[in-house]
N, CA and C atoms as a LAMMPS dump frame, in Angstrom:
ITEM: TIMESTEP
0
ITEM: NUMBER OF ATOMS
351
ITEM: BOX BOUNDS ff ff ff
-5.0000000000000000e+02 5.0000000000000000e+02
-5.0000000000000000e+02 5.0000000000000000e+02
-5.0000000000000000e+02 5.0000000000000000e+02
ITEM: ATOMS id mol type element x y z
1 1 1 N 0.835 -1.188 0
2 1 2 C 0 0 0
3 1 3 C 0.878 1.249 0
4 2 1 N 1.9 1.26 0.824
5 2 2 C 2.771 2.433 0.908
6 2 3 C 3.459 2.693 -0.429
7 3 1 N 3.893 1.62 -1.14
8 3 2 C 4.539 1.764 -2.44
9 3 3 C 3.572 2.366 -3.452
10 4 1 N 2.324 1.886 -3.461
11 4 2 C 1.321 2.419 -4.38
12 4 3 C 1.068 3.896 -4.098
13 5 1 N 1.021 4.268 -2.819
14 5 2 C 0.804 5.661 -2.448
15 5 3 C 1.966 6.52 -2.939
16 6 1 N 3.2 6.005 -2.82
17 6 2 C 4.365 6.757 -3.276
18 6 3 C 4.32 6.939 -4.787
19 7 1 N 3.944 5.891 -5.543
20 7 2 C 3.822 6.016 -6.997
21 7 3 C 2.815 7.096 -7.351
22 8 1 N 1.692 7.122 -6.634
23 8 2 C 0.649 8.104 -6.879
24 8 3 C 1.175 9.515 -6.597
25 9 1 N 1.912 9.689 -5.495
26 9 2 C 2.439 11.001 -5.14
27 9 3 C 3.443 11.49 -6.173
28 10 1 N 4.189 10.576 -6.768
29 10 2 C 5.175 10.975 -7.773
30 10 3 C 4.516 11.504 -9.041
31 11 1 N 3.272 11.091 -9.319
32 11 2 C 2.592 11.468 -10.558
33 11 3 C 1.618 12.622 -10.406
34 12 1 N 1.067 12.838 -9.214
35 12 2 C 0.027 13.831 -9.021
36 12 3 C 0.583 15.086 -8.375
37 13 1 N -0.125 16.161 -8.551
38 13 2 C 0.241 17.44 -7.95
39 13 3 C -0.779 17.782 -6.863
40 14 1 N -0.285 18.324 -5.783
41 14 2 C -1.184 18.805 -4.742
42 14 3 C -1.692 20.185 -5.132
43 15 1 N -3.006 20.348 -5.114
44 15 2 C -3.634 21.625 -5.457
45 15 3 C -3.994 22.363 -4.173
46 16 1 N -4.342 23.629 -4.329
47 16 2 C -4.792 24.413 -3.173
48 16 3 C -6.036 23.781 -2.552
49 17 1 N -6.903 23.211 -3.393
50 17 2 C -8.116 22.567 -2.879
51 17 3 C -7.759 21.406 -1.956
52 18 1 N -6.793 20.595 -2.363
53 18 2 C -6.38 19.452 -1.546
54 18 3 C -5.813 19.938 -0.219
55 19 1 N -4.986 20.974 -0.257
56 19 2 C -4.389 21.497 0.971
57 19 3 C -5.452 22.083 1.898
58 20 1 N -6.462 22.755 1.328
59 20 2 C -7.55 23.306 2.147
60 20 3 C -8.363 22.187 2.801
61 21 1 N -8.639 21.129 2.047
62 21 2 C -9.381 19.998 2.62
63 21 3 C -8.576 19.378 3.751
64 22 1 N -7.282 19.198 3.541
65 22 2 C -6.432 18.607 4.583
66 22 3 C -6.477 19.441 5.86
67 23 1 N -6.377 20.764 5.719
68 23 2 C -6.423 21.635 6.889
69 23 3 C -7.787 21.569 7.562
70 24 1 N -8.861 21.534 6.757
71 24 2 C -10.214 21.394 7.3
72 24 3 C -10.337 20.101 8.105
73 25 1 N -9.644 19.064 7.662
74 25 2 C -9.696 17.766 8.351
75 25 3 C -8.726 17.699 9.533
76 26 1 N -8.08 18.816 9.844
77 26 2 C -7.222 18.868 11.023
78 26 3 C -5.785 18.439 10.789
79 27 1 N -5.389 18.29 9.53
80 27 2 C -4.016 17.904 9.225
81 27 3 C -3.18 19.157 8.995
82 28 1 N -1.915 19.076 9.304
83 28 2 C -0.997 20.187 9.076
84 28 3 C -0.036 19.778 7.968
85 29 1 N -0.323 20.14 6.711
86 29 2 C 0.528 19.714 5.598
87 29 3 C 1.943 20.287 5.712
88 30 1 N 2.915 19.418 5.498
89 30 2 C 4.323 19.803 5.509
90 30 3 C 4.869 19.518 4.114
91 31 1 N 5.514 20.528 3.519
92 31 2 C 6.023 20.367 2.158
93 31 3 C 7.404 19.702 2.197
94 32 1 N 7.585 18.717 1.328
95 32 2 C 8.863 18.026 1.22
96 32 3 C 9.344 18.021 -0.222
97 33 1 N 10.558 17.561 -0.417
98 33 2 C 11.142 17.493 -1.747
99 33 3 C 11.78 16.116 -1.923
100 34 1 N 11.391 15.427 -2.988
101 34 2 C 11.941 14.113 -3.301
102 34 3 C 13.151 14.311 -4.202
103 35 1 N 14.335 14.088 -3.67
104 35 2 C 15.558 14.289 -4.449
105 35 3 C 15.672 13.315 -5.61
106 36 1 N 15.062 12.148 -5.47
107 36 2 C 15.119 11.133 -6.515
108 36 3 C 14.313 11.547 -7.75
109 37 1 N 13.083 12.032 -7.52
110 37 2 C 12.21 12.396 -8.639
111 37 3 C 12.271 13.884 -8.972
112 38 1 N 12.73 14.687 -8.021
113 38 2 C 12.745 16.13 -8.224
114 38 3 C 11.391 16.777 -8
115 39 1 N 10.438 16.032 -7.457
116 39 2 C 9.083 16.541 -7.229
117 39 3 C 8.896 16.979 -5.78
118 40 1 N 8.009 17.941 -5.604
119 40 2 C 7.588 18.319 -4.263
120 40 3 C 6.417 17.426 -3.875
121 41 1 N 6.264 17.203 -2.597
122 41 2 C 5.158 16.404 -2.088
123 41 3 C 4.777 16.96 -0.724
124 42 1 N 3.66 16.493 -0.201
125 42 2 C 3.214 16.916 1.121
126 42 3 C 3.006 15.694 1.995
127 43 1 N 3.277 15.876 3.261
128 43 2 C 3.058 14.824 4.238
129 43 3 C 2.567 15.488 5.524
130 44 1 N 2.189 14.678 6.497
131 44 2 C 1.75 15.207 7.785
132 44 3 C 2.2 14.261 8.879
133 45 1 N 2.243 14.77 10.098
134 45 2 C 2.634 13.968 11.242
135 45 3 C 1.4 13.238 11.752
136 46 1 N 1.382 11.928 11.59
137 46 2 C 0.269 11.117 12.066
138 46 3 C 0.592 10.698 13.496
139 47 1 N 0.141 11.492 14.469
140 47 2 C 0.462 11.245 15.867
141 47 3 C -0.069 9.895 16.344
142 48 1 N -1.214 9.473 15.801
143 48 2 C -1.8 8.199 16.198
144 48 3 C -0.86 7.036 15.877
145 49 1 N -0.222 7.099 14.72
146 49 2 C 0.697 6.032 14.314
147 49 3 C 2.152 6.368 14.669
148 50 1 N 2.374 7.556 15.228
149 50 2 C 3.712 8.039 15.562
150 50 3 C 4.644 7.921 14.353
151 51 1 N 4.159 8.428 13.239
152 51 2 C 4.907 8.34 11.992
153 51 3 C 4.432 9.465 11.068
154 52 1 N 5.164 9.682 10.008
155 52 2 C 4.754 10.633 8.986
156 52 3 C 4.075 9.885 7.858
157 53 1 N 3.015 10.451 7.332
158 53 2 C 2.232 9.838 6.268
159 53 3 C 2.125 10.803 5.103
160 54 1 N 2.03 10.259 3.891
161 54 2 C 1.769 11.091 2.724
162 54 3 C 0.386 11.712 2.836
163 55 1 N 0.278 12.97 2.491
164 55 2 C -1.003 13.672 2.552
165 55 3 C -1.962 13.066 1.529
166 56 1 N -3.206 12.793 1.918
167 56 2 C -4.167 12.229 0.966
168 56 3 C -4.454 13.195 -0.185
169 57 1 N -4.859 12.649 -1.308
170 57 2 C -5.275 13.469 -2.449
171 57 3 C -6.782 13.7 -2.447
172 58 1 N -7.529 12.998 -1.586
173 58 2 C -8.977 13.122 -1.507
174 58 3 C -9.612 12.885 -2.873
175 59 1 N -9.16 11.815 -3.534
176 59 2 C -9.672 11.501 -4.872
177 59 3 C -10.269 10.102 -4.96
178 60 1 N -10.563 9.5 -3.814
179 60 2 C -11.239 8.204 -3.803
180 60 3 C -12.218 8.182 -2.632
181 61 1 N -13.098 7.204 -2.636
182 61 2 C -14.158 7.161 -1.627
183 61 3 C -13.609 7.065 -0.211
184 62 1 N -12.54 6.293 0.008
185 62 2 C -11.994 6.137 1.355
186 62 3 C -11.476 7.454 1.921
187 63 1 N -10.966 8.32 1.063
188 63 2 C -10.418 9.59 1.529
189 63 3 C -11.457 10.707 1.57
190 64 1 N -12.429 10.69 0.664
191 64 2 C -13.385 11.805 0.583
192 64 3 C -14.566 11.645 1.549
193 65 1 N -14.962 10.408 1.867
194 65 2 C -16.144 10.231 2.721
195 65 3 C -15.975 10.789 4.137
196 66 1 N -14.808 10.686 4.778
197 66 2 C -14.678 11.352 6.085
198 66 3 C -14.881 12.869 5.989
199 67 1 N -14.528 13.461 4.857
200 67 2 C -14.749 14.901 4.655
201 67 3 C -16.248 15.173 4.542
202 68 1 N -16.949 14.351 3.774
203 68 2 C -18.4 14.49 3.631
204 68 3 C -19.078 14.37 5.001
205 69 1 N -18.667 13.394 5.78
206 69 2 C -19.253 13.183 7.114
207 69 3 C -19.009 14.398 8.003
208 70 1 N -17.818 14.966 7.939
209 70 2 C -17.513 16.143 8.762
210 70 3 C -18.347 17.345 8.329
211 71 1 N -18.499 17.554 7.023
212 71 2 C -19.332 18.656 6.532
213 71 3 C -20.763 18.48 7.018
214 72 1 N -21.3 17.269 6.877
215 72 2 C -22.687 17.027 7.285
216 72 3 C -22.878 17.121 8.793
217 73 1 N -21.801 16.97 9.565
218 73 2 C -21.911 17.045 11.03
219 73 3 C -22.28 18.447 11.511
220 74 1 N -22.114 19.462 10.65
221 74 2 C -22.482 20.824 11.025
222 74 3 C -23.993 21.028 11.001
223 75 1 N -24.716 20.104 10.375
224 75 2 C -26.168 20.168 10.341
225 75 3 C -26.696 21.237 9.393
226 76 1 N -27.988 21.192 9.154
227 76 2 C -28.641 22.156 8.277
228 76 3 C -28.584 21.733 6.824
229 77 1 N -29.561 22.219 6.053
230 77 2 C -29.656 21.868 4.627
231 77 3 C -28.432 22.302 3.84
232 78 1 N -27.825 23.441 4.231
233 78 2 C -26.675 23.947 3.486
234 78 3 C -25.422 23.088 3.669
235 79 1 N -25.458 22.145 4.612
236 79 2 C -24.315 21.263 4.867
237 79 3 C -24.642 19.797 4.589
238 80 1 N -25.734 19.544 3.9
239 80 2 C -26.154 18.177 3.611
240 80 3 C -25.945 17.87 2.132
241 81 1 N -25.203 16.823 1.875
242 81 2 C -24.952 16.41 0.495
243 81 3 C -25.973 15.351 0.102
244 82 1 N -26.823 15.67 -0.849
245 82 2 C -27.764 14.703 -1.409
246 82 3 C -27.143 14.186 -2.699
247 83 1 N -26.822 12.913 -2.715
248 83 2 C -26.072 12.334 -3.823
249 83 3 C -27 11.477 -4.678
250 84 1 N -27.06 11.809 -5.966
251 84 2 C -27.872 11.069 -6.932
252 84 3 C -26.989 10.755 -8.13
253 85 1 N -26.88 9.531 -8.497
254 85 2 C -26.139 9.132 -9.699
255 85 3 C -24.853 9.936 -9.814
256 86 1 N -24.724 10.806 -10.809
257 86 2 C -23.511 11.622 -10.957
258 86 3 C -23.789 13.092 -10.638
259 87 1 N -24.723 13.322 -9.726
260 87 2 C -25.126 14.674 -9.36
261 87 3 C -25.186 14.786 -7.83
262 88 1 N -24.761 15.932 -7.313
263 88 2 C -24.816 16.191 -5.875
264 88 3 C -25.511 17.519 -5.647
265 89 1 N -26.48 17.515 -4.761
266 89 2 C -27.162 18.728 -4.326
267 89 3 C -26.601 19.083 -2.957
268 90 1 N -26.083 20.294 -2.825
269 90 2 C -25.523 20.775 -1.559
270 90 3 C -26.118 22.149 -1.306
271 91 1 N -27.106 22.2 -0.417
272 91 2 C -27.842 23.446 -0.221
273 91 3 C -28.531 23.821 -1.521
274 92 1 N -28.307 25.047 -2.006
275 92 2 C -28.896 25.505 -3.262
276 92 3 C -28.002 25.225 -4.463
277 93 1 N -26.848 24.638 -4.236
278 93 2 C -25.882 24.379 -5.306
279 93 3 C -26.019 22.957 -5.831
280 94 1 N -25.745 22.811 -7.133
281 94 2 C -25.788 21.486 -7.76
282 94 3 C -24.468 21.251 -8.485
283 95 1 N -23.926 20.045 -8.325
284 95 2 C -22.642 19.687 -8.919
285 95 3 C -22.807 18.404 -9.718
286 96 1 N -22.336 18.432 -10.948
287 96 2 C -22.441 17.28 -11.838
288 96 3 C -21.035 16.866 -12.251
289 97 1 N -20.807 15.569 -12.287
290 97 2 C -19.522 15.046 -12.73
291 97 3 C -19.728 13.887 -13.678
292 98 1 N -18.65 13.419 -14.257
293 98 2 C -18.734 12.242 -15.128
294 98 3 C -19.087 11.007 -14.314
295 99 1 N -18.702 11.026 -13.03
296 99 2 C -19.017 9.93 -12.113
297 99 3 C -19.581 10.515 -10.821
298 100 1 N -20.146 9.655 -10.01
299 100 2 C -20.655 10.084 -8.709
300 100 3 C -19.51 10.645 -7.861
301 101 1 N -18.37 9.972 -7.866
302 101 2 C -17.218 10.424 -7.084
303 101 3 C -16.764 11.816 -7.522
304 102 1 N -16.7 12.046 -8.816
305 102 2 C -16.284 13.361 -9.326
306 102 3 C -17.243 14.453 -8.871
307 103 1 N -18.531 14.177 -8.873
308 103 2 C -19.523 15.161 -8.42
309 103 3 C -19.36 15.452 -6.928
310 104 1 N -19.106 14.422 -6.143
311 104 2 C -18.904 14.613 -4.702
312 104 3 C -17.652 15.449 -4.457
313 105 1 N -16.571 15.162 -5.166
314 105 2 C -15.329 15.926 -5.005
315 105 3 C -15.552 17.397 -5.37
316 106 1 N -16.295 17.655 -6.448
317 106 2 C -16.603 19.043 -6.824
318 106 3 C -17.381 19.743 -5.709
319 107 1 N -18.366 19.06 -5.143
320 107 2 C -19.175 19.651 -4.078
321 107 3 C -18.323 19.929 -2.838
322 108 1 N -17.472 18.997 -2.472
323 108 2 C -16.605 19.177 -1.307
324 108 3 C -15.65 20.344 -1.546
325 109 1 N -15.033 20.395 -2.73
326 109 2 C -14.118 21.5 -3.033
327 109 3 C -14.832 22.846 -2.942
328 110 1 N -16.056 22.915 -3.46
329 110 2 C -16.825 24.16 -3.397
330 110 3 C -17.11 24.523 -1.937
331 111 1 N -17.592 23.55 -1.143
332 111 2 C -17.935 23.819 0.26
333 111 3 C -16.724 24.328 1.027
334 112 1 N -15.595 23.659 0.864
335 112 2 C -14.369 24.053 1.572
336 112 3 C -13.931 25.45 1.131
337 113 1 N -14.048 25.761 -0.164
338 113 2 C -13.651 27.094 -0.633
339 113 3 C -14.538 28.188 -0.054
340 114 1 N -15.791 27.861 0.267
341 114 2 C -16.728 28.827 0.824
342 114 3 C -16.571 29.014 2.331
343 115 1 N -16.094 27.981 3.016
344 115 2 C -16.092 27.988 4.483
345 115 3 C -14.706 27.993 5.127
346 116 1 N -13.684 27.735 4.372
347 116 2 C -12.325 27.658 4.934
348 116 3 C -11.41 28.608 4.175
349 117 1 N -10.594 29.328 4.907
350 117 2 C -9.671 30.261 4.246
351 117 3 C -8.244 29.798 4.394
């Protein structure tokens, strides 16, 4: 699993949206530099495991659903994600993606951009 995560980090770029989601989830992103690949990457101190972990990209169900749960924990219609096929209703906003996951990621990115600085 760790090797697969490293391969993914070598190919993907961390965006401002990813960093904002990480901070919203209580992580403190630390920027690093891979001398082997020449790429920058982000990691965080996982106190529970007493180790450093690669920062998630929030691009799969295992990583994005805890964010959805945290958003919905604030209560109210404006914080409730109604997910239909490849469409998500979040308050008065609607997000459509090629897949259900893509629509959820769009909705989460929008919510975080509105509520987190």
